[in-house]
C-alpha positions as CSV (number, residue, x, y, z in Angstrom):
1,M,112.9,103.3,82.4
2,M,110.7,100.7,80.7
3,V,109.0,98.4,83.3
4,R,109.5,94.7,82.9
5,V,106.5,93.0,81.4
6,S,106.1,89.3,81.3
7,A,103.1,87.3,80.1
8,F,104.0,84.4,82.4
9,D,103.7,84.0,86.1
10,S,105.8,80.8,86.7
11,Y,108.1,78.4,85.0
12,E,105.5,75.7,85.2
13,Q,103.0,77.9,83.4
14,V,105.5,78.6,80.6
15,C,106.3,74.9,80.0
16,A,102.6,73.9,80.1
17,S,101.7,76.5,77.5
18,H,104.7,76.0,75.2
19,R,104.2,74.7,71.6
20,W,106.6,74.6,68.7
21,E,105.2,76.2,65.6
22,V,107.5,75.6,62.6
23,P,105.9,76.3,59.2
24,E,106.9,74.2,56.2
25,H,108.2,77.2,54.3
26,Y,110.3,79.7,56.2
27,N,113.1,82.1,55.3
28,L,115.3,84.0,57.8
29,A,115.5,87.2,55.7
30,A,111.8,87.3,55.0
31,D,110.9,86.9,58.6
32,V,113.6,89.1,60.3
33,C,114.1,91.8,57.6
34,D,111.2,92.1,55.3
35,R,108.5,92.0,57.9
36,H,109.2,95.5,59.2
37,A,107.7,98.9,58.2
38,P,110.3,100.7,56.0
39,D,110.2,103.8,58.2
40,A,110.8,101.9,61.5
41,L,114.1,102.4,63.2
42,A,116.4,99.3,62.9
43,I,119.9,100.2,64.0
44,V,121.7,102.9,65.9
45,H,125.3,102.4,65.0
46,E,128.3,104.0,66.5
47,D,131.9,103.4,65.4
48,F,135.1,103.6,67.4
49,R,135.6,107.3,66.4
50,G,132.2,108.2,67.9
51,N,130.3,108.7,64.6
52,V,126.6,107.8,65.1
53,R,124.3,106.7,62.3
54,E,120.6,105.8,62.5
55,V,119.4,103.2,59.9
56,R,115.7,102.5,59.2
57,W,114.4,99.2,57.9
58,G,113.7,100.6,54.5
59,E,117.4,101.2,54.0
60,L,118.4,97.7,55.2
61,Q,115.7,96.1,53.1
62,E,116.9,97.9,49.9
63,T,120.6,97.4,50.7
64,S,120.0,93.6,51.2
65,C,118.2,93.5,47.8
66,R,121.0,95.3,46.0
67,I,123.6,93.0,47.5
68,A,121.5,89.9,46.6
69,H,121.5,91.1,43.0
70,V,125.3,91.5,43.0
71,L,125.8,88.0,44.5
72,A,123.4,86.5,42.0
73,A,125.3,88.2,39.2
74,H,128.4,86.4,40.4
75,G,126.6,83.0,40.3
76,V,125.5,82.6,43.9
77,G,122.4,80.5,44.2
78,R,120.7,77.9,46.4
79,G,123.0,76.0,48.7
80,D,126.2,78.0,47.7
81,R,128.3,79.1,50.6
82,V,129.1,82.8,50.9
83,A,131.9,83.7,53.4
84,M,132.2,87.1,54.9
85,L,135.0,88.9,56.7
86,L,133.5,92.2,57.7
87,P,133.1,94.5,60.7
88,A,129.9,95.1,62.6
89,V,128.3,97.7,60.3
90,P,124.7,97.9,59.0
91,E,125.8,96.8,55.5
92,T,127.1,93.6,57.0
93,A,123.7,92.8,58.4
94,A,122.2,93.6,55.1
95,A,124.6,91.2,53.4
96,F,123.5,88.5,55.8
97,F,119.9,89.0,54.6
98,A,121.0,89.0,51.0
99,V,122.6,85.5,51.3
100,W,119.4,84.1,52.8
101,K,117.2,85.8,50.2
102,L,119.1,83.8,47.6
103,G,118.7,80.5,49.5
104,A,122.5,80.4,50.0
105,I,124.4,79.5,53.2
106,L,126.1,82.2,55.3
107,L,129.5,81.8,56.8
108,S,130.5,84.9,58.8
109,M,134.1,84.9,59.9
110,S,135.7,86.9,62.7
111,V,138.3,89.6,62.0
112,L,140.1,88.1,65.0
113,Y,140.9,84.9,63.0
114,G,144.5,84.5,61.9
115,D,145.3,83.9,58.3
116,E,145.3,80.1,58.7
117,G,141.9,80.2,60.5
118,I,140.4,82.2,57.6
119,R,142.0,79.9,55.0
120,H,140.7,76.7,56.7
121,R,137.1,78.0,56.9
122,V,137.0,79.3,53.3
123,S,138.6,76.1,52.0
124,D,136.6,73.6,54.1
125,S,133.3,75.3,53.4
126,Q,134.1,75.4,49.7
127,A,132.8,78.9,49.6
128,K,131.8,80.2,46.2
129,L,132.4,83.8,47.1
130,V,134.0,85.9,49.9
131,L,132.6,89.3,50.8
132,T,135.0,91.5,52.7
133,D,136.2,95.1,53.1
134,A,139.3,97.0,51.9
135,A,141.0,96.6,55.3
136,N,140.8,92.8,55.2
137,L,141.0,92.2,51.4
138,G,144.7,91.1,51.6
139,R,143.9,88.4,54.1
140,I,141.8,86.4,51.6
141,D,143.6,83.9,49.4
142,P,142.0,84.4,45.9
143,G,143.1,80.9,44.9
144,L,140.6,79.3,47.3
145,V,137.4,80.9,45.9
146,E,135.8,81.9,42.7
147,H,135.1,85.5,43.6
148,V,136.4,88.0,46.3
149,L,134.3,91.2,46.4
150,V,134.8,94.3,48.5
151,L,131.6,95.5,50.1
152,D,131.5,99.2,49.5
153,D,129.1,101.9,48.3
154,D,130.0,101.3,44.7
155,L,129.3,97.6,44.9
156,I,126.0,98.1,46.7
157,A,124.8,100.8,44.2
158,S,125.5,98.4,41.3
159,G,122.6,96.2,42.4
160,A,118.9,96.7,41.7
161,P,116.9,98.0,44.7
162,S,114.3,95.2,44.7
163,F,114.7,91.4,44.8
164,E,112.2,88.6,45.2
165,C,113.2,86.4,48.1
166,V,113.4,82.7,47.1
167,D,110.9,80.3,48.6
168,T,112.9,78.2,51.1
169,L,111.7,75.4,53.3
170,A,112.3,75.7,57.0
171,E,114.5,72.6,56.7
172,D,116.8,74.2,54.0
173,P,120.4,75.0,55.1
174,A,121.1,78.7,56.0
175,Q,124.0,79.0,58.4
176,L,127.5,77.6,59.0
177,Y,129.2,78.1,62.3
178,Y,132.6,76.6,62.9
179,T,133.4,75.1,66.3
180,S,136.5,73.6,67.8
181,G,136.8,70.2,69.3
182,T,139.5,68.1,71.0
183,T,140.9,66.7,67.8
184,G,141.3,68.1,64.3
185,L,140.6,71.5,62.9
186,A,137.4,73.4,63.5
187,K,134.3,71.8,62.1
188,G,131.4,73.5,60.4
189,I,128.0,73.1,62.0
190,L,125.2,73.4,59.4
191,H,121.9,74.9,60.6
192,A,118.6,75.2,58.8
193,H,116.5,78.4,58.5
194,R,114.2,77.0,61.3
195,Y,117.0,77.3,63.9
196,L,116.2,80.9,64.8
197,L,112.6,79.9,65.7
198,A,114.1,78.0,68.7
199,H,115.9,81.0,70.1
200,E,113.2,81.8,72.5
201,E,115.6,83.2,75.1
202,F,114.6,86.5,73.7
203,V,111.0,85.8,74.7
204,Y,111.5,84.0,78.0
205,C,114.9,85.4,79.3
206,H,115.2,88.8,77.7
207,D,111.4,89.5,77.5
208,V,112.1,91.7,74.4
209,Q,109.5,94.4,73.9
210,P,108.7,96.1,70.6
211,G,110.7,99.3,70.1
212,E,113.1,98.9,73.0
213,R,116.8,99.3,72.6
214,F,118.8,96.1,72.5
215,H,122.5,95.6,72.6
216,G,124.4,92.4,72.1
217,M,128.1,92.2,72.9
218,G,128.8,89.1,70.9
219,E,130.8,89.3,67.6
220,W,128.8,88.6,64.4
221,A,130.7,85.4,63.7
222,W,129.2,83.1,66.3
223,A,125.8,82.1,67.3
224,A,126.1,84.2,70.4
225,G,126.6,87.2,68.2
226,I,124.3,86.6,65.2
227,C,121.3,85.3,67.2
228,P,121.2,88.3,69.6
229,L,121.1,90.4,66.4
230,L,118.3,88.5,64.6
231,G,116.2,87.3,67.6
232,P,115.4,90.8,69.1
233,W,114.7,92.1,65.6
234,R,112.0,89.4,65.2
235,S,110.4,90.9,68.3
236,G,110.6,94.5,67.0
237,A,113.6,95.8,69.0
238,V,116.0,98.5,67.8
239,Q,119.6,97.2,67.7
240,L,122.3,99.3,69.3
241,V,125.6,98.4,67.5
242,Y,129.0,99.4,68.7
243,Q,131.8,98.9,66.3
244,R,134.9,98.4,68.4
245,E,138.5,98.7,67.3
246,G,141.0,96.7,69.3
247,G,140.2,95.0,72.6
248,F,137.2,95.3,74.9
249,D,137.2,98.6,76.9
250,P,134.6,98.4,79.8
251,G,134.5,102.1,80.2
252,R,133.7,102.8,76.5
253,Q,131.2,100.0,76.5
254,L,129.3,101.3,79.5
255,D,129.5,104.9,78.2
256,F,127.9,103.7,74.9
257,L,125.1,101.8,76.7
258,S,124.5,104.9,78.9
259,R,124.3,107.4,76.1
260,H,122.1,105.4,73.9
261,R,119.7,104.3,76.7
262,A,120.1,100.5,76.2
263,S,117.3,98.8,78.1
264,N,117.9,95.1,77.1
265,V,121.5,93.7,76.9
266,F,123.2,90.5,76.1
267,A,126.6,90.5,77.8
268,T,129.4,88.0,78.4
269,P,130.8,87.0,81.8
270,T,134.2,88.3,80.7
271,A,132.8,91.7,79.8
272,I,131.0,91.9,83.1
273,R,134.1,90.9,85.1
274,S,136.0,93.6,83.2
275,M,133.4,96.2,84.2
276,M,134.0,95.2,87.9
277,A,137.3,97.1,87.7
278,I,135.3,100.3,87.6
279,A,134.3,100.8,91.2
280,D,131.8,103.6,90.6
281,A,130.4,102.2,87.3
282,G,126.7,102.8,88.3
283,S,127.2,106.5,89.1
284,R,129.8,107.2,86.4
285,Y,127.8,105.5,83.6
286,P,124.1,105.6,84.6
287,C,122.1,103.1,82.5
288,S,118.5,102.3,81.7
289,F,118.8,98.6,82.0
290,R,115.6,96.6,82.2
291,V,116.9,93.1,81.4
292,V,120.5,92.0,81.2
293,C,121.4,88.4,80.3
294,S,124.7,86.6,79.9
295,A,126.0,83.4,78.2
296,G,129.1,81.8,76.8
297,E,130.6,80.6,80.0
298,P,129.5,80.3,83.7
299,L,128.8,83.6,85.4
300,N,130.2,83.7,88.9
301,P,127.9,84.9,91.7
302,E,130.3,87.8,92.6
303,A,129.8,89.3,89.2
304,I,126.0,89.0,89.5
305,R,126.1,90.7,92.9
306,W,128.3,93.5,91.6
307,F,126.1,94.2,88.7
308,R,123.0,94.3,90.9
309,E,124.7,96.7,93.4
310,Q,125.7,99.0,90.5
311,Y,122.6,98.9,88.4
312,G,119.8,97.3,90.4
313,V,119.4,94.5,87.9
314,T,120.0,90.8,88.4
315,V,121.9,89.3,85.4
316,L,120.1,86.3,84.0
317,D,122.6,83.6,82.9
318,Y,121.8,81.0,80.2
319,Y,123.7,78.2,78.6
320,G,124.2,76.5,75.3
321,L,126.6,75.5,72.4
322,S,126.8,76.3,68.7
323,E,125.3,73.0,68.0
324,S,122.1,73.9,70.0
325,Y,121.5,76.8,72.4
326,P,120.2,77.9,74.8
327,L,119.5,74.6,76.6
328,C,119.0,76.2,80.0
329,G,118.2,79.7,81.3
330,N,117.1,82.0,84.0
331,Y,113.9,84.0,83.6
332,P,112.3,87.2,85.0
333,F,109.4,85.2,86.4
334,M,111.6,82.7,88.3
335,E,113.9,82.9,91.4
336,V,117.5,83.3,90.4
337,R,119.9,81.1,92.2
338,E,123.3,82.8,91.7
339,G,125.8,80.5,90.0
340,S,123.1,78.3,88.4
341,M,122.4,78.2,84.7
342,G,118.7,78.1,85.6
343,R,116.3,75.5,84.2
344,P,115.8,74.0,80.8
345,L,114.2,76.2,78.1
346,P,110.5,75.4,77.5
347,G,110.2,72.8,74.8
348,W,113.8,71.6,75.3
349,D,114.2,68.1,76.6
350,V,117.4,68.5,78.6
351,Q,118.5,65.9,81.1
352,I,121.6,65.1,83.2
353,L,122.7,61.6,82.2
354,D,125.4,59.1,83.0
355,E,127.7,57.2,80.6
356,D,124.9,54.8,79.8
357,E,122.5,57.6,78.9
358,Q,120.5,57.1,82.1
359,P,119.3,59.9,84.4
360,V,121.5,60.5,87.4
361,G,120.1,61.2,90.9
362,V,119.2,64.6,92.2
363,G,122.4,66.5,92.9
364,E,124.7,63.9,91.3
365,R,127.2,64.8,88.6
366,G,126.4,63.8,85.0
367,E,126.5,65.1,81.5
368,I,124.1,67.7,80.1
369,C,122.3,66.0,77.2
370,L,119.6,67.1,74.8
371,R,117.1,64.8,73.3
372,A,117.9,64.7,69.6
373,R,115.5,66.4,67.1
374,S,113.3,67.6,70.0
375,N,113.3,71.3,68.9
376,P,113.8,73.4,65.7
377,H,117.4,74.3,66.6
378,Y,118.7,70.8,66.0
379,P,121.5,70.9,63.4
380,L,121.4,69.4,59.9
381,G,124.9,68.0,60.7
382,Y,128.6,68.8,60.4
383,W,129.6,70.2,57.0
384,N,130.9,67.5,54.7
385,R,131.4,65.1,57.7
386,P,128.7,62.5,57.4
387,D,130.3,60.0,59.8
388,D,130.8,62.6,62.4
389,S,127.3,63.8,61.9
390,V,125.8,60.4,62.5
391,E,128.0,59.8,65.5
392,V,127.2,63.1,67.2
393,F,123.7,63.9,66.0
394,G,122.2,60.6,64.9
395,G,121.4,59.0,68.3
396,E,118.7,59.6,70.8
397,W,120.7,62.2,72.7
398,F,123.1,65.0,71.8
399,H,126.0,64.9,74.3
400,T,127.3,68.4,75.2
401,K,130.3,67.0,77.0
402,D,129.6,69.5,79.8
403,A,129.3,68.1,83.2
404,A,126.6,69.4,85.6
405,R,124.2,68.5,88.4
406,M,120.5,69.3,88.8
407,D,119.1,70.2,92.2
408,A,115.7,69.1,93.6
409,D,114.0,72.1,92.0
410,G,115.3,71.5,88.5
411,Y,118.1,74.1,88.5
412,V,121.2,73.1,86.6
413,W,124.7,73.8,88.1
414,Y,127.8,73.7,85.8
415,E,130.6,71.4,86.9
416,G,133.1,71.8,84.1
417,R,134.0,70.2,80.7
418,A,134.0,66.5,80.3
419,D,136.6,66.8,77.5
420,D,139.7,68.9,76.7
421,V,137.9,71.9,74.9
422,I,139.0,75.2,76.5
423,I,136.4,77.8,77.2
424,S,138.0,81.2,77.5
425,A,136.1,84.5,77.5
426,G,133.2,82.6,75.9
427,Y,135.3,81.2,73.0
428,R,135.5,77.5,72.4
429,I,139.1,76.7,71.7
430,G,140.3,73.3,70.5
431,P,143.6,72.2,72.0
432,F,144.6,70.4,68.8
433,E,144.5,73.6,66.8
434,V,146.6,75.5,69.3
435,E,149.1,72.6,69.5
436,S,149.3,72.4,65.7
437,A,150.0,76.1,65.4
438,C,152.7,75.9,68.1
439,L,154.4,73.1,66.2
440,E,154.6,75.2,63.1
441,H,157.2,77.3,65.0
442,P,160.7,75.9,64.5
443,A,161.5,76.3,68.2
444,V,158.8,73.9,69.2
445,A,159.4,70.1,69.3
446,E,156.2,69.2,71.2
447,A,153.3,71.1,72.7
448,A,150.2,70.5,74.7
449,A,147.4,73.1,75.3
450,V,145.1,73.1,78.3
451,A,142.9,75.6,80.3
452,S,144.5,77.6,83.0
453,P,142.4,79.5,85.5
454,D,142.2,83.3,85.0
455,E,140.4,85.8,87.2
456,R,138.9,87.9,84.3
457,R,138.5,85.4,81.5
458,G,137.6,82.4,83.6
459,F,140.3,80.4,81.8
460,V,143.0,81.1,79.3
461,V,145.0,78.9,77.0
462,K,148.3,77.6,78.4
463,A,150.8,75.7,76.3
464,F,153.3,73.3,77.7
465,V,156.2,73.4,75.2
466,I,159.2,71.1,74.7
467,P,161.8,73.3,72.9
468,A,163.4,71.9,69.7
469,A,167.1,71.1,69.6
470,G,169.2,74.2,69.6
471,Y,166.6,76.4,71.4
472,E,166.8,77.4,75.0
473,P,163.7,78.3,77.1
474,S,163.4,82.1,77.7
475,E,160.7,84.7,78.2
476,A,161.7,86.2,74.8
477,L,161.1,82.8,73.1
478,A,157.8,82.4,74.9
479,E,156.6,85.8,73.6
480,E,157.8,84.9,70.1
481,I,155.7,81.7,70.1
482,K,152.6,83.5,71.4
483,A,152.9,86.1,68.7
484,F,153.4,83.4,66.0
485,V,150.3,81.4,67.1
486,R,148.2,84.6,67.4
487,E,149.0,85.6,63.8
488,H,148.5,82.1,62.3
489,L,145.5,80.9,64.4
490,S,143.5,83.7,66.0
491,A,143.7,86.7,68.4
492,Y,141.7,84.8,71.0
493,A,143.0,81.2,70.8
494,Y,146.7,81.8,71.2
495,P,148.4,80.6,74.4
496,R,148.6,83.5,76.8
497,R,150.8,81.4,79.1
498,I,153.7,79.2,78.1
499,E,155.6,76.8,80.3
500,F,158.7,75.1,78.9
501,V,159.0,71.5,80.0
502,T,161.3,68.6,79.2
503,S,158.6,66.0,78.8
504,L,154.8,65.6,78.5
505,P,152.6,63.0,80.2
506,K,151.4,60.4,77.6
507,T,149.4,57.2,77.4
508,L,151.0,53.9,76.4
509,T,150.0,54.6,72.8
510,G,151.7,58.0,72.8
511,K,148.7,60.3,73.2
512,I,149.2,63.3,75.4
513,R,147.3,63.1,78.7
514,R,146.0,66.6,78.9
515,I,144.0,65.7,82.0
516,E,147.2,65.5,84.0
517,L,148.2,68.9,82.8
518,R,144.7,70.4,83.5
519,E,144.8,69.0,87.0
520,R,148.2,70.5,87.6
521,E,146.9,73.9,86.6
522,L,143.9,73.6,89.1
523,R,146.1,72.9,92.1
């Protein structure tokens, strides 16, 4: 087992020595992909059938060049959006690099999205081209985009094996992530190439070492999936990629990590809580863990203790959002206080503020806020939403809308959301989108979606539904509505619980008072 190595002795030392170094010219593909020796191992990939494939950097580099030629031949250039609906295979990673080599903007979509979720993202981003596979081709509406291409061996072979990466500024746009809020459909967050330079959790939290085997459990459609792919690669790690089919299986996941000797892992709280159902996990699936980190939602102390008992490793929790992350983290060189998100990342000006943007007292509840433009991760703005961009990102502070308190030693303790966004299994789910999807069903007259406590996922979506005239509440109708929303919205954002009601609490102006429903669920 690799012994943990850290260049730092204390949190104070790390902060004192930290400096941001952002070059004027910077390209994600050039930095993450092209920097490696062609014969160095890049990926160990295993699919759900157990087929294992090793991919070296030379193959990824050539494949990315070939795909870049194909995209360019279809008119993709600087600033164009390329949407992808692809599984976690090496060719998908190569396609990411191809987009950045062209100076275009990547939008990677989850195969868990429903058809309406896909349609909204393709349409809203004004994607020039969609890259998908044969299995998902039928889910793309060709009327929304100029080109729909299937990423297969024939397409890759049609491109030339070398391509000169365009010269991009660090400030040029590179990545679109869509995030859900309390109102309206999901909004695109536009990040510049420089954003990856701020993901120093792989230096300070994960302590990634060259050549070690890293595995990230996040899906390649969110920052918590793509950054744990790119960040460790920058530090020379080998990526272990497990291509799942269907839901998360804790036994198969641990078996994969055991057989491939993963030493550094990014997990999710939901995944760890699922593993806790395996009483003899440590002996049944012996692992070579050196560092294990977690993010996406608060990690409860019971899960931390279970993992330590099974594997002798204390899970390091860190925190952030698609707009900017990680803001806070735990580190190998610092005492871990179970249940805390740790302390602010070096170079990140994070404070707990009141409604007037003034610091609250030690131990008092406030909002986690980040000083605007204080690090390279700060977004360029919301896609095609200038007013929203100014409102959210234009002031002195970025407001996370997460409540927390900070103790006397600077540790941050999560206290819940300050708005109606639902965090379930690490996914940010906007109640408006769930409610809108429910209302598309003819049996639903009104609907309100809130977070409902769940032992494994932390919270799940619950919908309070007023049936339309002519429909009677029943378990069968509830299941029908769940399936309908799952198909139209996504496989993670549908209401797992439905309660039929005769009325919903509202304000004098007719807005649903979700806070009353949330409080009812917490009783």
